TIMITOR-418905 format. One record per atom (N, C-alpha, C): x, y, z. Coordinates in steps of 0.001 Angstrom, whole numbers, plus 500000, padded with zeros to 6 digits. Each point is the difference from the previous one (the first is absolute). Example, Ala and Ser with C-alpha at 12.3 -4.5 7.8 and 13.67 -1.06 7.14 Angstrom:
residues 2
[[513190 494310 507800]]
[[499110 501190 500000]]
[[500900 501200 500000]]
[[499650 501050 499280]]
[[500820 501190 500060]]
[[499230 501090 500730]]
This chain:
residues 242
[[500842 498813 500000]]
[[499158 501187 500000]]
[[500882 501242 500000]]
[[499695 500924 499111]]
[[500742 501239 499923]]
[[499216 501095 500711]]
[[500577 500598 501027]]
[[499314 501020 500776]]
[[500466 501391 499611]]
[[499047 500922 499968]]
[[500370 501397 499860]]
[[500702 500432 501272]]
[[501030 500771 499839]]
[[500759 500557 501110]]
[[500836 501152 499457]]
[[500725 500667 500853]]
[[500910 501041 499530]]
[[501112 499334 499196]]
[[499980 500233 498700]]
[[500901 499302 499086]]
[[501339 500723 499918]]
[[501073 499260 500213]]
[[501351 500517 499802]]
[[500684 499042 499041]]
[[499996 500376 498741]]
[[500571 499138 498965]]
[[501402 500475 499629]]
[[500890 499043 499839]]
[[501344 500287 499488]]
[[500149 499214 498706]]
[[500314 500696 498932]]
[[500059 499375 498683]]
[[501437 499758 499568]]
[[500187 498911 499294]]
[[501306 499681 499430]]
[[500911 499288 500970]]
[[500156 498703 499830]]
[[500929 499228 500829]]
[[500915 499185 499099]]
[[501188 499715 500515]]
[[500997 499290 499205]]
[[500250 498578 500471]]
[[499419 499642 501139]]
[[500244 498654 500531]]
[[498967 499692 501065]]
[[499907 498729 500339]]
[[499122 499591 501093]]
[[500481 500594 501318]]
[[501305 500068 500200]]
[[500536 500584 501228]]
[[499565 501458 500138]]
[[500044 500744 498897]]
[[499581 501393 500052]]
[[498500 500099 500279]]
[[499196 499146 499382]]
[[498562 500000 500239]]
[[499686 499687 501457]]
[[500719 499046 500570]]
[[499788 499668 501413]]
[[500399 501162 500902]]
[[501051 500733 499611]]
[[500398 501178 500765]]
[[498885 501040 499979]]
[[499392 500228 498840]]
[[498920 500967 499904]]
[[498832 499613 500908]]
[[499647 498724 499982]]
[[498907 499530 500848]]
[[500358 500141 501477]]
[[501237 499675 500359]]
[[500434 500115 501385]]
[[499989 501449 500472]]
[[500237 500932 499083]]
[[499973 501426 500337]]
[[498576 500545 500117]]
[[499015 499220 499570]]
[[498617 500420 500147]]
[[499270 500340 498724]]
[[500617 499767 498844]]
[[499277 500213 498748]]
[[498838 499018 499923]]
[[498811 500503 499717]]
[[498828 499125 499932]]
[[499865 499341 498628]]
[[500534 500669 498964]]
[[499917 499509 498632]]
[[501362 500144 499332]]
[[500377 498985 499252]]
[[501247 500012 499239]]
[[499638 499948 498523]]
[[500444 501015 499248]]
[[499663 500078 498584]]
[[501099 499453 499119]]
[[499612 499245 498971]]
[[500927 499366 499073]]
[[499748 500525 498589]]
[[500785 500981 499538]]
[[499805 500541 498652]]
[[500516 499028 498936]]
[[499119 499599 499088]]
[[500344 499045 498959]]
[[499242 500320 498709]]
[[500598 499606 498871]]
[[499448 500270 498672]]
[[499757 501499 499841]]
[[501114 500719 500007]]
[[499988 501462 500012]]
[[500413 500566 498639]]
[[499441 501150 499613]]
[[500361 500590 498720]]
[[501255 500867 500042]]
[[500376 500478 501194]]
[[501119 500936 500109]]
[[501111 499443 500864]]
[[499722 499764 501273]]
[[501033 499558 500932]]
[[500366 498532 499790]]
[[501202 499667 500423]]
[[500443 498607 499979]]
[[499517 499307 501266]]
[[499526 498775 499855]]
[[499523 499248 501149]]
[[501147 499702 500973]]
[[499694 500006 501292]]
[[501004 499708 501026]]
[[500311 498511 500077]]
[[498998 499173 499702]]
[[500159 498554 500086]]
[[499302 499362 498809]]
[[500327 498755 499732]]
[[499298 499258 498964]]
[[498625 499587 500520]]
[[499151 499542 499107]]
[[498674 499573 500415]]
[[500070 498774 500898]]
[[500941 499126 499733]]
[[500168 498818 500851]]
[[500504 500398 501386]]
[[500923 500957 500055]]
[[500486 500480 501300]]
[[498878 500690 500769]]
[[499154 500745 499300]]
[[498875 500666 500655]]
[[499054 498970 500618]]
[[499756 498917 499274]]
[[499134 498946 500539]]
[[500619 499395 501258]]
[[501301 499794 499990]]
[[500669 499455 501181]]
[[499912 500965 501181]]
[[500074 501302 499726]]
[[499879 500999 501060]]
[[498605 499955 500609]]
[[498982 499925 499152]]
[[498621 499952 500490]]
[[499798 498790 500905]]
[[500434 498848 499555]]
[[499811 498784 500801]]
[[500883 500020 501236]]
[[501199 500579 499884]]
[[500895 500052 501142]]
[[499531 500927 501093]]
[[499263 501060 499634]]
[[499471 500913 501020]]
[[498937 499329 500859]]
[[499279 499065 499413]]
[[499037 499172 500740]]
[[499042 500825 500846]]
[[499487 501096 499425]]
[[499003 500787 500699]]
[[500548 501008 500992]]
[[501306 500153 500098]]
[[500572 500993 500917]]
[[499593 501413 499601]]
[[499733 500199 498716]]
[[499444 501248 499473]]
[[499182 499637 498774]]
[[499017 500826 499662]]
[[499241 499798 498785]]
[[500918 500272 498799]]
[[499816 499257 498936]]
[[500832 500179 498812]]
[[499151 500520 498850]]
[[500550 500969 499272]]
[[499257 500684 498949]]
[[500837 500037 498717]]
[[499458 499477 498920]]
[[500619 500146 498691]]
[[499758 501424 499501]]
[[501065 500704 499636]]
[[499887 501330 499410]]
[[500342 499853 498524]]
[[499041 500310 499125]]
[[500195 499699 498589]]
[[499243 500966 499108]]
[[500371 500002 498718]]
[[499351 500838 498998]]
[[499187 499158 499027]]
[[499725 498760 500333]]
[[499185 499147 499150]]
[[498612 500610 499810]]
[[499420 499801 498847]]
[[498681 500576 499723]]
[[498950 498951 499656]]
[[500390 498729 499992]]
[[499058 498933 499708]]
[[499635 499220 501244]]
[[498711 499721 500179]]
[[499539 499309 501203]]
[[500572 498587 500105]]
[[499939 499241 498907]]
[[500429 498599 500060]]
[[501478 499881 500330]]
[[500829 500806 499348]]
[[501430 499949 500267]]
[[500303 500409 501439]]
[[499290 501004 500491]]
[[500211 500477 501371]]
[[499618 498925 501006]]
[[498860 499369 499797]]
[[499553 498946 500920]]
[[500977 498837 499994]]
[[500394 499563 498821]]
[[500925 498871 499908]]
[[501328 500330 500688]]
[[500473 501230 499828]]
[[501266 500401 500600]]
[[499877 500065 501517]]
[[498903 500544 500496]]
[[499786 500064 501453]]
[[499948 498597 500603]]
[[499365 499090 499316]]
[[499903 498629 500506]]
[[501349 499297 499949]]
[[500787 500282 498973]]
[[501343 499437 499918]]
[[500849 500471 501180]]
[[499908 501295 500311]]
[[500804 500557 501086]]
[[499453 499633 501378]]
[[498675 499883 500101]]
[[499376 499728 501288]]
[[499782 501243 500845]]
[[499933 501177 499357]]
[[499875 501259 500738]]
[[498592 500183 500563]]
[[499917 500896 500997]]
[[498716 500342 500611]]
[[499247 501056 499206]]
[[500743 500825 499253]]
[[499355 501080 499275]]
[[500807 500435 498801]]
[[499409 500930 499242]]
[[500682 500535 498821]]
[[499750 501500 499928]]
[[501038 500733 499688]]
[[499938 501449 499819]]
[[500142 500285 498516]]
[[498964 500552 499405]]
[[499924 500180 498560]]
[[500400 501414 499623]]
[[501127 500133 499296]]
[[500463 501306 499538]]
[[499688 500230 498526]]
[[499616 498955 499295]]
[[499707 500143 498583]]
[[498580 500466 499753]]
[[499726 500354 498744]]
[[498674 500480 499593]]
[[499109 498806 499681]]
[[499615 499251 501034]]
[[499142 498831 499791]]
[[498578 500459 499677]]
[[499449 499569 498868]]
[[498628 500384 499653]]
[[499010 499530 501063]]
[[498895 500718 500136]]
[[499002 499647 501010]]
[[499464 498585 499798]]
[[499850 499589 498751]]
[[499499 498648 499750]]
[[500964 498950 500539]]
[[501297 500250 499864]]
[[501003 499081 500520]]
[[500050 500058 501527]]
[[499862 501203 500558]]
[[499997 500157 501454]]
[[498815 499277 500614]]
[[498857 500094 499351]]
[[498809 499289 500475]]
[[500232 498493 499946]]
[[500589 499526 498919]]
[[500291 498577 499873]]
[[500971 499535 501070]]
[[501003 500820 500293]]
[[500972 499668 501037]]
[[499319 499874 501354]]
[[499140 500966 500315]]
[[499293 499978 501285]]
[[499101 498774 500110]]
[[499277 499693 498952]]
[[499064 498876 500042]]
[[500730 498666 500089]]
[[501143 499888 499330]]
[[500735 498738 499978]]
[[500837 499788 501260]]
[[500351 501082 500677]]
[[500836 499900 501205]]
[[499427 500891 501097]]
[[498841 499628 500546]]
[[499315 500879 500963]]
[[500765 500212 501300]]
[[500913 499102 500330]]
[[500739 500146 501246]]
[[501327 500706 499859]]
[[500384 500356 498786]]
[[501273 500665 499767]]
[[499873 501471 500387]]
[[500950 500491 500795]]
[[500015 501394 500413]]
[[500454 500849 498816]]
[[499103 500848 499458]]
[[500280 500767 498798]]
[[500230 501467 500330]]
[[501159 500516 499597]]
[[500342 501408 500152]]
[[500169 500583 498597]]
[[499358 501129 499741]]
[[500149 500670 498698]]
[[500716 501321 500198]]
[[501052 500209 499249]]
[[500762 501237 500138]]
[[499321 501145 499267]]
[[500146 501185 500574]]
[[499602 501258 499377]]
[[501277 500834 499967]]
[[500617 500083 498844]]
[[501332 500600 499915]]
[[499883 501498 499724]]
[[500342 500789 501000]]
[[499908 501451 499896]]
[[501037 500487 498990]]
[[499534 500743 499021]]
[[500877 500503 498950]]
[[499709 499385 498641]]
[[499258 498883 499985]]
[[499640 499382 498721]]
[[498696 500564 499449]]
[[499194 500575 500874]]
[[498725 500602 499598]]
[[499636 501049 501043]]
[[499025 500856 499669]]
[[499619 500994 500992]]
[[499168 499343 501103]]
[[499808 500753 501061]]
[[499351 499454 501195]]
[[498587 499497 499712]]
[[499259 500745 499212]]
[[498626 499601 499677]]
[[499973 498682 499238]]
[[500955 499814 499103]]
[[500059 498760 499228]]
[[500372 498819 500893]]
[[500913 500223 500950]]
[[500364 498934 500929]]
[[498800 499574 500832]]
[[499241 500972 500492]]
[[498834 499678 500815]]
[[498926 499311 499163]]
[[499821 500430 498772]]
[[499018 499359 499130]]
[[500374 498547 499736]]
[[501304 499756 499787]]
[[500454 498621 499807]]
[[499740 499171 501251]]
[[500268 500592 501160]]
[[499801 499277 501258]]
[[498532 499652 500216]]
[[499120 500894 499611]]
[[498566 499720 500161]]
[[499586 498779 499187]]
[[500560 499862 498815]]
[[499668 498838 499189]]
[[500625 498725 500512]]
[[501185 500110 500595]]
[[500740 498825 500460]]
[[499589 499533 501398]]
[[499427 500886 500787]]
[[499729 499726 501417]]
[[499216 498710 500270]]
[[499005 499656 499194]]
[[499252 498771 500309]]
[[500836 498726 499920]]
[[501171 500085 499366]]
[[500776 498792 499734]]
[[501323 499938 500772]]
[[500300 501012 500791]]
[[501267 500013 500734]]
[[499749 500221 501486]]
[[501018 499684 500795]]
[[499897 500156 501451]]
[[500598 501312 500489]]
[[500965 500530 499280]]
[[500680 501215 500423]]
[[500635 500670 498789]]
[[500305 501280 500170]]
[[500741 500749 498997]]
[[501338 500437 500579]]
[[500948 500289 499126]]
[[501319 500464 500414]]
[[500419 501146 499099]]
[[500370 501139 500605]]
[[500516 501104 499201]]
[[501514 499930 499967]]
[[500541 500179 498808]]
[[501447 499952 499793]]
[[500376 501160 499079]]
[[501282 500090 499675]]
[[500524 501152 499277]]
[[500523 499610 498622]]
[[499616 500754 498999]]
[[500507 499809 498640]]
[[501292 500791 499811]]
[[500984 499374 499355]]
[[501258 500658 499689]]
[[500064 500225 498491]]
[[499783 501227 499520]]
[[500009 500235 498545]]
[[501360 499748 499361]]
[[501063 500070 500796]]
[[501342 499797 499436]]
[[500219 498550 499587]]
[[499504 499071 500819]]
[[500203 498576 499718]]
[[498753 499308 499468]]
[[498847 500624 500209]]
[[498742 499368 499624]]
[[499507 499006 501029]]
[[500663 499947 501164]]
[[499630 499043 501039]]
[[498795 500491 500787]]
[[499110 499072 500329]]
[[498807 500300 500799]]
[[500087 499239 501318]]
[[501038 500300 500761]]
[[500244 499302 501256]]
[[501479 499725 500153]]
[[500437 499858 501264]]
[[501417 499795 500322]]
[[500856 501109 499404]]
[[499463 501226 500013]]
[[500722 501141 499442]]
[[500824 500730 501056]]
[[499670 499803 501274]]
[[500658 500752 501054]]
[[499546 501444 500066]]
[[498929 500325 499265]]
[[499517 501374 499917]]
[[498713 500179 500798]]
[[499896 501130 500685]]
[[498793 500367 500736]]
[[499077 500790 499071]]
[[498717 499692 500027]]
[[499043 500802 499247]]
[[499292 500979 500943]]
[[499068 500740 499465]]
[[499249 500978 500800]]
[[499052 499247 500932]]
[[500316 500008 501287]]
[[499175 499261 500952]]
[[498582 500543 500101]]
[[499796 501253 499623]]
[[498647 500555 500028]]
[[499087 499250 499031]]
[[500569 499536 498894]]
[[499214 499202 499051]]
[[499593 498684 500645]]
[[500950 499339 500639]]
[[499682 498736 500664]]
[[499013 500198 501145]]
[[500114 501128 500698]]
[[499065 500299 501080]]
[[498572 500078 499463]]
[[499811 500725 498921]]
[[498656 500146 499438]]
[[499494 498666 499439]]
[[500882 499233 499382]]
[[499595 498681 499507]]
[[499626 499080 501151]]
[[500782 500039 501084]]
[[499716 499175 501168]]
[[498631 500326 500574]]
[[499691 501275 500099]]
[[498703 500412 500541]]
[[498864 499530 499105]]
[[500166 500160 498693]]
[[498956 499600 499066]]
[[499807 498486 499987]]
[[501101 499266 500052]]
[[499924 498542 499947]]
[[499372 499422 501255]]
[[500371 500542 501161]]
[[499489 499440 501252]]
[[498552 500387 500244]]
[[499625 501219 499641]]
[[498641 500441 500288]]
[[499004 499548 498935]]
[[500382 500119 498745]]
[[499061 499685 498939]]
[[500041 498574 499504]]
[[501173 499381 500066]]
[[500169 498674 499414]]
[[500341 498927 501026]]
[[500220 500399 501239]]
[[500330 499062 501082]]
[[501209 499137 499649]]
[[501011 500636 499418]]
[[501233 499297 499674]]
[[501172 500754 500636]]
[[500906 499292 500654]]
[[501145 500655 500628]]
[[501046 500393 498976]]
[[500836 500958 500389]]
[[501095 500432 499152]]
[[501326 499747 500706]]
[[500930 499384 499274]]
[[501366 499786 500475]]
[[500874 501038 499308]]
[[500839 500674 500760]]
[[500841 501056 499446]]
[[501395 499472 499711]]
[[500490 500253 498791]]
[[501354 499639 499600]]
[[500619 501195 499291]]
[[501276 499876 499677]]
[[500687 501037 499249]]
[[501007 500772 500825]]
[[501241 499556 499979]]
[[501072 500736 500648]]
[[499936 500040 501512]]
[[499321 499040 500614]]
[[499876 500005 501463]]
[[501269 499451 500653]]
[[500377 500617 501120]]
[[501191 499637 500758]]
[[499675 500056 501488]]
[[500907 499545 500856]]
[[499763 500153 501444]]
[[499852 501459 500418]]
[[500596 500912 499241]]
[[499989 501415 500372]]
[[498720 500729 499605]]
[[499311 499525 498961]]
[[498821 500753 499557]]
[[498684 499259 500142]]
[[500020 498732 500416]]
[[498769 499217 499994]]
[[498981 500525 501009]]
[[500438 500464 501168]]
[[499042 500514 500982]]
[[499296 501243 499469]]
[[500758 500902 499368]]
[[499396 501204 499427]]
[[499038 499644 498877]]
[[500371 499000 499193]]
[[499133 499571 498898]]
[[498682 499454 500532]]
[[500074 499177 501029]]
[[498788 499420 500584]]
[[499135 501092 500615]]
[[500628 500959 500675]]
[[499251 501092 500610]]
[[499233 500805 498958]]
[[500597 500183 498823]]
[[499348 500803 498963]]
[[498967 499211 499218]]
[[500307 498747 499685]]
[[499130 499227 499106]]
[[498940 499200 500749]]
[[500314 499543 501231]]
[[499119 499118 500770]]
[[499667 498724 499232]]
[[501009 499284 499524]]
[[499743 498768 499247]]
[[499720 498831 500943]]
[[499590 498886 499408]]
[[499809 498778 500776]]
[[501294 499218 500129]]
[[501010 500383 499223]]
[[501271 499306 500054]]
[[501027 500713 499158]]
[[501233 499519 500063]]
[[501098 500601 499242]]
[[500837 498903 499351]]
[[500749 500419 498988]]
[[500860 499076 499256]]
[[501321 500709 499733]]
[[501116 499318 500253]]
[[501313 500560 499715]]
[[500830 498999 499229]]
[[500930 500518 499213]]
[[500861 499139 499195]]
[[501419 500554 500032]]
[[500303 500915 499088]]
[[501382 500470 499868]]
[[500474 500808 501204]]
[[499074 500600 500741]]
[[500379 500806 501154]]
[[500534 499208 501175]]
[[499991 498666 499879]]
[[500499 499143 501075]]
[[501231 499212 499561]]
[[500632 500424 498904]]
[[501097 499240 499413]]
[[501330 500741 500070]]
[[501076 499217 499930]]
[[501322 500592 499875]]
[[500303 500235 498522]]
[[501212 500449 499703]]
[[500357 500342 498632]]
[[499968 498800 499060]]
[[500090 498793 500551]]
[[499976 498786 499189]]
[[498609 499400 499868]]
[[498995 500648 500585]]
[[498632 499508 499882]]
[[499589 498988 501041]]
[[500810 499827 501040]]
[[499644 499078 501081]]
[[499258 500738 501109]]
[[498991 499373 500575]]
[[499281 500606 501105]]
[[500920 500103 501219]]
[[499949 501148 500676]]
[[500816 500259 501184]]
[[499123 499798 501231]]
[[500386 499085 500868]]
[[499149 499644 501127]]
[[499658 501207 500867]]
[[500963 500857 500269]]
[[499734 501171 500822]]
[[498986 500936 499372]]
[[500072 500157 498677]]
[[499029 500841 499301]]
[[498610 499372 500042]]
[[499938 498694 499834]]
[[498706 499310 500058]]
[[499397 500134 501392]]
[[500808 499793 501025]]
[[499507 500134 501366]]
[[499483 501410 500269]]
[[500757 501005 499551]]
[[499578 501377 500201]]
[[498722 500328 499253]]
[[499881 499489 498780]]
[[498799 500234 499191]]
[[498782 499366 500654]]
[[500133 498749 500398]]
[[498870 499294 500609]]
[[499574 500684 501294]]
[[500948 500381 500832]]
[[499667 500643 501270]]
[[499280 501325 499774]]
[[500515 500809 499077]]
[[499381 501296 499731]]
[[498619 499835 499370]]
[[499887 499059 499068]]
[[498716 499775 499339]]
[[498971 499450 500979]]
[[500406 499051 500808]]
[[499071 499393 500956]]
[[499465 501050 500977]]
[[500886 500852 500495]]
[[499573 501032 500947]]
[[499047 500988 499337]]
[[500314 500406 498765]]
[[499159 500979 499316]]
[[498666 499396 499566]]
[[500012 498769 499515]]
[[498754 499348 499604]]
[[499106 499748 501204]]
[[500616 499694 501135]]
[[499235 499742 501209]]
[[499307 501225 500542]]
[[500469 501186 499579]]
[[499405 501239 500487]]
[[498670 500300 499322]]
[[499754 499340 498868]]
[[498750 500215 499276]]
[[499262 498688 499833]]
[[498947 500033 499236]]
[[499257 498759 499756]]
[[499291 500097 498662]]
[[499887 498868 499336]]
[[499229 499917 498770]]
[[498946 498942 500225]]
[[498705 500307 499794]]
[[498933 499076 500390]]
[[500065 498638 499344]]
[[500594 499911 498816]]
[[500053 498726 499312]]
[[501017 499033 500548]]
[[500880 500455 500892]]
[[501055 499121 500483]]
[[499473 498867 500876]]
[[498766 500089 500440]]
[[499444 498935 500825]]
[[499421 498873 499163]]
[[499916 500219 498685]]
[[499391 498985 499139]]
[[500962 498839 499763]]
[[499424 498885 499707]]
[[500831 498843 499619]]
[[499321 499300 498841]]
[[500803 499316 499191]]
[[499415 499187 498957]]
[[500625 498622 500050]]
[[499200 498987 499783]]
[[500520 498650 499999]]
[[500855 499791 498770]]
[[501077 499286 500193]]
[[500888 499700 498875]]
[[499630 498645 499408]]
[[499748 500016 498689]]
[[499594 498766 499327]]
[[501151 499020 499942]]
């Protein structure tokens, strides 16, 4: 069973040992970016599957991908054994509906990438997608590289704040905040946006791309304290995992 709670996701791991470190530091979700259009994958698909099985429930595991087809996404999630999938690609609504119907217990996160469209267009897309997903995630577009995630860039948090308010009040869907988050800025980001959770990637790494335990510990502690100061009504919900 996957329970709503204050989500602290750390994306991008290079080994099972690193994934276990993230879980030990308090990360609730570990993200595995695979089948990407821009960035190079940190691990092979077989290594990712071994990480998922090796974690053995110590943290929820989430496939982060740009796939746009329901069947391929479902098959890949089942191969890996993940608890959820974070969709960064432009998956058509018909495919998203098929994904939801075929995998009702899969935790589905849909990204809303700030900088790829104006705020009204992002909200309109979210309104159409909301019936088929469990949560949304705002991230940052990098026009220099064309990357829609793992950019290390902060976007305008006021946009995420307004999206969070609209999603929680009108659509009853939580928002996870990503984009350039670090131990130093995550508390301020949470205070401004009031999200249901946060996601960090490059802001917790050294120059070689390895997660730094001290940075992860600092991020989790700051995020946990800031998230605990507020509340999102949907965090009490749970859904059975098929």
